[in-house]
MARSE-129764 format. One record per residue: residue in three letters; residue number from 0; chain; y, z, x of N, C-alpha, C in turn. Coordinates in steps of 0.2 Angstrom, whole numbers. Atoms other than C-alpha are relative to their C-alpha. Layout:
N
ALA; NUM; A; Y; Z; X; Y; Z; X; Y; Z; X
...
***
This chain:
185
MET; 0; A; 0; -6; -3; 846; -736; 909; -5; 1; 5
ALA; 1; A; 6; 0; -5; 829; -737; 917; 1; -5; 6
ALA; 2; A; -1; 4; -5; 834; -752; 927; 5; 2; 5
TYR; 3; A; -5; -3; -5; 850; -744; 934; -3; 6; 4
ALA; 4; A; 3; -6; -4; 840; -728; 939; -5; -3; 5
SER; 5; A; 4; 2; -5; 827; -738; 947; 4; -4; 6
TYR; 6; A; -4; 4; -5; 840; -749; 956; 3; 6; 5
VAL; 7; A; -3; -5; -4; 848; -733; 963; -5; 3; 4
HIS; 8; A; 5; -3; -4; 832; -725; 968; -3; -5; 6
GLN; 9; A; 2; 5; -5; 826; -741; 977; 5; -1; 5
ARG; 10; A; -5; 1; -5; 842; -743; 986; 0; 6; 5
GLU; 11; A; 1; -6; -4; 841; -725; 992; -6; -1; 5
PHE; 12; A; 7; 1; -4; 823; -729; 998; 1; -5; 6
ALA; 13; A; -1; 5; -5; 829; -744; 1007; 4; 2; 6
LEU; 14; A; -5; -3; -5; 843; -735; 1016; -4; 5; 4
GLN; 15; A; 4; -5; -4; 831; -721; 1021; -5; -4; 4
GLY; 16; A; 5; 4; -4; 819; -735; 1028; 4; -3; 5
GLY; 17; A; -4; 3; -6; 833; -741; 1040; 3; -6; -2
ALA; 18; A; -3; 6; 2; 840; -755; 1030; 8; 1; 0
ASP; 19; A; -7; -1; 0; 859; -758; 1032; 2; -1; -8
GLY; 20; A; -2; 0; 6; 870; -757; 1017; -1; -6; -5
VAL; 21; A; 1; 6; 4; 869; -775; 1011; -7; -1; -1
SER; 22; A; 8; 1; 2; 850; -776; 1013; -2; 5; -5
ALA; 23; A; 2; -5; 4; 848; -760; 1005; 2; -1; -8
SER; 24; A; -2; 2; 7; 858; -766; 990; -4; -6; -3
LEU; 25; A; 4; 6; 2; 848; -782; 989; -8; 1; -1
TRP; 26; A; 7; -2; 0; 831; -774; 992; -3; 1; -7
PRO; 27; A; 2; -1; 7; 829; -768; 974; 0; -6; -4
LEU; 28; A; 0; 6; 4; 833; -785; 967; -6; -4; 2
SER; 29; A; 6; 3; -2; 819; -792; 977; -6; 3; -4
VAL; 30; A; 5; -3; 4; 807; -780; 969; 0; -1; -7
ASP; 31; A; -1; 1; 7; 814; -781; 952; 0; -7; -2
GLY; 32; A; 0; 8; 1; 816; -800; 953; -8; -2; -1
LEU; 33; A; 7; 2; 0; 797; -801; 957; -3; 3; -7
LEU; 34; A; 2; -3; 6; 794; -789; 942; 2; -5; -6
LEU; 35; A; -3; 4; 6; 805; -800; 930; -4; -6; 0
LEU; 36; A; 4; 6; 0; 796; -816; 935; -7; 1; -2
ALA; 37; A; 7; -1; 2; 779; -809; 934; 0; 2; -8
THR; 38; A; 0; -1; 7; 783; -802; 917; 1; -6; -5
VAL; 39; A; 0; 7; 3; 789; -819; 911; -6; -3; 0
GLY; 40; A; 6; 3; 0; 773; -826; 917; -5; 3; -4
LEU; 41; A; 5; -3; 4; 763; -813; 908; 1; -1; -7
LEU; 42; A; -2; 0; 7; 772; -815; 892; -1; -8; -3
LYS; 43; A; 1; 7; 2; 770; -834; 892; -6; -1; -4
PRO; 44; A; 6; 1; 4; 758; -840; 878; -6; -3; 4
SER; 45; A; 6; 3; -4; 748; -851; 890; 4; -3; 7
SER; 46; A; -2; 3; -6; 750; -857; 908; -4; -5; 3
ASN; 47; A; 4; 5; -2; 744; -872; 917; -4; 2; 6
GLY; 48; A; 3; -3; -6; 739; -861; 932; -8; 2; -1
GLY; 49; A; 7; -2; 1; 722; -857; 924; -1; 8; 1
ARG; 50; A; 2; -7; -1; 713; -841; 927; 2; 3; 7
ARG; 51; A; -3; -2; -7; 718; -840; 946; 7; 1; -1
GLY; 52; A; -7; -1; 1; 736; -842; 941; 2; 6; -3
ARG; 53; A; -1; -6; 4; 735; -828; 929; -2; 6; 4
TYR; 54; A; 1; -5; -5; 727; -817; 942; 6; 1; 5
VAL; 55; A; -5; 0; -5; 741; -821; 954; 6; 4; -4
VAL; 56; A; -6; -3; 4; 754; -816; 940; -1; 7; -1
TRP; 57; A; 2; -7; 1; 745; -800; 937; 1; 4; 6
LEU; 58; A; -1; -3; -6; 744; -796; 955; 7; 1; 2
ALA; 59; A; -8; -1; -2; 763; -799; 958; 3; 5; -5
PHE; 60; A; -3; -5; 4; 767; -788; 943; -3; 7; 2
LEU; 61; A; 3; -7; -2; 755; -774; 948; 3; 2; 7
LEU; 62; A; -3; -2; -6; 762; -775; 966; 7; 2; 0
GLY; 63; A; -7; -2; 1; 780; -775; 960; 0; 7; -3
ILE; 64; A; 0; -7; 3; 776; -759; 949; -2; 5; 6
VAL; 65; A; 2; -4; -5; 767; -751; 964; 6; 2; 5
VAL; 66; A; -6; -1; -5; 782; -754; 976; 5; 3; -3
SER; 67; A; -5; -3; 4; 794; -749; 963; -1; 7; -1
LEU; 68; A; 2; -7; 1; 785; -733; 959; 0; 4; 6
ALA; 69; A; 0; -3; -6; 783; -729; 977; 7; 2; 2
ALA; 70; A; -7; -1; -2; 801; -732; 981; 4; 5; -4
ASN; 71; A; -3; -5; 4; 807; -722; 966; -2; 7; 1
ILE; 72; A; 3; -7; -2; 796; -707; 970; 3; 2; 6
ALA; 73; A; -3; -2; -7; 801; -707; 988; 7; 1; 0
ALA; 74; A; -7; -1; 0; 819; -707; 984; 2; 6; -5
ALA; 75; A; -2; -7; 3; 817; -691; 973; 2; 5; 4
PRO; 76; A; -3; -5; -4; 827; -677; 979; -5; 5; 3
ALA; 77; A; 6; -5; -2; 811; -666; 980; -6; -2; -3
LEU; 78; A; 6; 2; 2; 793; -668; 978; -3; 5; -5
ALA; 79; A; 2; -4; 5; 792; -657; 963; -1; -4; -6
TRP; 80; A; 1; 5; 6; 786; -663; 946; 5; -3; -4
LYS; 81; A; -5; 2; 4; 802; -664; 937; 4; -6; 4
PRO; 82; A; -3; 6; -4; 811; -675; 951; -4; -6; 0
VAL; 83; A; 4; 6; -1; 796; -686; 953; -1; -3; -7
LEU; 84; A; 1; 3; 7; 794; -688; 934; 7; -4; -1
VAL; 85; A; -7; 4; 1; 813; -693; 933; 0; -6; 4
ALA; 86; A; -1; 6; -5; 812; -705; 948; -5; -5; -2
GLY; 87; A; 6; 4; 1; 795; -712; 943; 0; -3; -6
TRP; 88; A; 0; 2; 7; 798; -715; 925; 2; -8; -1
PRO; 89; A; -2; 7; 1; 807; -732; 926; -5; -5; 1
PRO; 90; A; 5; 5; 0; 793; -742; 933; -6; 1; -5
VAL; 91; A; 6; -1; 5; 780; -734; 922; 2; -2; -7
ALA; 92; A; -2; 3; 6; 791; -738; 907; 0; -7; -1
LEU; 93; A; 0; 7; 0; 792; -756; 912; -7; -2; -1
LEU; 94; A; 7; 2; 0; 773; -757; 915; -3; 1; -8
LEU; 95; A; 2; -1; 7; 770; -749; 897; 3; -5; -5
SER; 96; A; -4; 4; 5; 783; -760; 889; -4; -7; 0
VAL; 97; A; 3; 6; -1; 775; -776; 896; -7; 0; -3
GLU; 98; A; 6; -1; 3; 758; -770; 891; 0; -1; -8
LEU; 99; A; -1; 0; 7; 764; -767; 873; 2; -7; -2
LEU; 100; A; -2; 6; 1; 772; -784; 873; -6; -5; 0
ALA; 101; A; 6; 4; -1; 757; -793; 880; -5; 0; -5
HIS; 102; A; 6; 0; 5; 745; -787; 867; 2; 0; -7
ARG; 103; A; -3; 1; 6; 756; -787; 852; -5; 1; -6
PRO; 104; A; 6; 0; 4; 743; -780; 840; 2; -2; -7
ALA; 105; A; -2; 3; 7; 753; -785; 824; -1; -7; -1
VAL; 106; A; 1; 7; 0; 752; -803; 829; -8; -1; 0
GLN; 107; A; 7; 1; -1; 733; -801; 833; -3; 1; -7
MET; 108; A; 3; -2; 6; 730; -793; 816; 1; -6; -5
ASP; 109; A; -2; 6; 4; 739; -808; 807; -4; -6; 2
ALA; 110; A; 4; 5; -2; 729; -820; 817; -7; 1; -3
GLU; 111; A; 6; -1; 3; 713; -812; 811; 0; -1; -7
HIS; 112; A; -1; 1; 7; 719; -812; 793; 0; -8; -1
ARG; 113; A; 0; 7; 2; 722; -831; 794; -6; -3; 2
LEU; 114; A; 6; 4; -2; 707; -836; 803; -7; 3; -3
GLY; 115; A; 6; -3; 2; 695; -824; 795; -2; 6; 4
GLU; 116; A; 1; -6; -4; 689; -807; 801; -3; -1; 7
GLY; 117; A; 2; 1; -7; 688; -808; 820; -2; -7; 2
ALA; 118; A; 2; 7; -2; 685; -827; 820; 5; -3; 5
GLU; 119; A; -4; 4; -5; 691; -838; 834; -2; -7; -1
VAL; 120; A; 2; 7; 0; 692; -857; 833; 1; -3; 7
ASP; 121; A; 0; 3; -7; 687; -865; 850; 6; 4; 4
GLY; 122; A; -4; -4; -5; 697; -851; 859; 7; 0; -3
VAL; 123; A; -7; 0; 2; 713; -853; 848; 1; 7; -3
GLY; 124; A; -1; -7; 1; 720; -836; 847; 7; 1; -4
ASP; 125; A; -6; -2; 3; 735; -827; 840; 6; -4; 2
ARG; 126; A; -6; 4; -2; 747; -838; 850; 1; -6; -4
ILE; 127; A; -1; 6; 4; 744; -854; 841; 1; 1; -7
LEU; 128; A; -1; -1; 7; 745; -847; 824; 7; 1; -2
GLY; 129; A; -7; -1; 1; 763; -843; 826; 4; -6; 3
ASP; 130; A; -3; 6; -3; 766; -860; 834; 4; -4; -6
PRO; 131; A; -4; 3; 5; 781; -869; 825; -3; -8; -1
LEU; 132; A; 2; 7; 1; 772; -886; 828; -6; 0; -4
LEU; 133; A; 6; 0; 4; 757; -881; 817; 1; -4; -6
GLU; 134; A; -1; 3; 6; 765; -887; 801; 1; -8; 2
ARG; 135; A; -1; 8; -2; 770; -904; 810; -6; -3; 1
ALA; 136; A; 7; 3; -1; 752; -906; 816; -3; -1; -6
ARG; 137; A; 3; 1; 6; 746; -904; 799; 2; -6; -4
GLN; 138; A; -3; 6; 3; 758; -917; 793; -3; -7; 3
VAL; 139; A; 2; 6; -4; 753; -929; 807; -7; -2; -2
ASP; 140; A; 7; 1; 2; 735; -926; 803; -1; -3; -7
ALA; 141; A; 1; 3; 7; 737; -930; 784; 2; -7; 0
GLN; 142; A; -2; 7; 0; 746; -946; 788; -5; -4; 4
HIS; 143; A; 5; 3; -3; 733; -951; 800; -6; -1; -4
GLN; 144; A; 6; 0; 4; 719; -947; 788; 1; -5; -6
ASP; 145; A; -2; 5; 5; 728; -958; 775; -1; -7; 2
ARG; 146; A; 0; 7; -3; 730; -973; 787; -7; -2; 2
HIS; 147; A; 7; 2; -4; 713; -972; 796; -6; 3; -3
GLN; 148; A; 5; -3; 3; 702; -962; 785; -4; 4; 5
ARG; 149; A; 3; -5; -5; 698; -950; 799; 5; 5; 3
PRO; 150; A; -5; -4; -3; 706; -935; 807; 4; -2; 6
VAL; 151; A; -3; 2; -6; 719; -936; 820; -3; 2; 6
SER; 152; A; 3; -2; -6; 713; -935; 838; 5; 4; 4
ALA; 153; A; -5; -4; -4; 720; -923; 850; 4; -4; 4
GLU; 154; A; -4; 4; -4; 726; -937; 861; 6; -3; -4
SER; 155; A; -5; 2; 5; 735; -945; 846; 5; 5; -2
LEU; 156; A; -5; -5; 2; 743; -929; 841; 4; 2; 6
ARG; 157; A; -4; -1; -6; 748; -926; 859; 6; -5; 1
LYS; 158; A; -5; 5; -1; 757; -942; 860; 5; 0; -6
GLU; 159; A; -5; -1; 5; 765; -940; 843; 5; 6; 0
LEU; 160; A; -4; -6; -1; 771; -923; 846; 3; 1; 7
ARG; 161; A; -3; -1; -7; 775; -925; 864; -1; 7; 3
ILE; 162; A; 2; -6; -2; 765; -910; 869; -6; -1; 5
GLY; 163; A; 5; 0; -4; 752; -905; 882; -7; -1; -3
ALA; 164; A; 6; 1; 2; 734; -909; 881; -4; 6; -3
ASP; 165; A; 3; -6; 3; 728; -891; 879; 3; 2; -6
ARG; 166; A; -3; -2; 6; 741; -887; 866; -2; -5; -6
SER; 167; A; 2; 5; 5; 736; -903; 856; -7; 2; -2
ARG; 168; A; 7; -2; 2; 717; -898; 857; 0; 6; -4
GLN; 169; A; -1; -6; 4; 722; -881; 850; 2; -1; -7
LEU; 170; A; -3; 2; 7; 732; -888; 836; -5; -4; -4
VAL; 171; A; 5; 4; 4; 719; -900; 831; -6; 5; -2
ALA; 172; A; 5; -5; 2; 706; -886; 831; 2; 4; -6
LEU; 173; A; -2; -5; 5; 716; -875; 820; 1; -4; -6
VAL; 174; A; -1; 5; 6; 721; -890; 808; -7; -1; -3
ARG; 175; A; 7; 1; 3; 702; -894; 806; -3; 6; -3
ALA; 176; A; 3; -6; 2; 697; -876; 804; 3; 1; -7
SER; 177; A; -3; -2; 6; 710; -874; 790; -2; -5; -5
ARG; 178; A; 2; 5; 5; 705; -890; 782; -7; 1; -3
ASN; 179; A; 7; -1; 2; 687; -885; 782; -1; 7; -3
GLY; 180; A; 1; -7; 3; 690; -868; 775; -1; 6; 5
GLY; 181; A; 0; -5; -5; 690; -859; 791; 6; 5; 1
ALA; 182; A; -6; -4; 0; 707; -852; 789; 3; 1; -7
ARG; 183; A; -3; -1; 7; 715; -844; 774; 8; 0; 1
GLU; 184; A; -7; 1; 1; 733; -848; 769; 3; 6; -4
***
């Protein structure tokens, strides 16, 4: 419902801004498309873009929210509080929904329970605890320990599981922490 209302308001805004019918129909898709891609970027557990990439994703998301909010409010039939609230609600709802999804407090509480009260293992957060590869990493580590009498390295784990270096380092850190009593099962 919010997406439809936002589309209608943004299309109306584009028509008021001088866009032809086709351009006005596509304009909301560019704003909402940016928001969709930025939302996906924000909800991804980790990105290879680093801190700068994360800032760009946040900037794209916030810019999309601002443009959507401005277009929705500008298309309100009157600048009274009720029409502005009705027109402005869709982008605000999206912003709050993404914030709620991005922070997922239930997952974070589960992570703290597993790692110990507020503890972190080399930056391993709630994302890695729900990782389906964690059990497989433990198996690979146990096999490596049996064969070589030492824990598996991040590089060996990376090759065995065919995953990225960052993810393999996180898995190794978590496996070692759980083996050393740093995590409760």
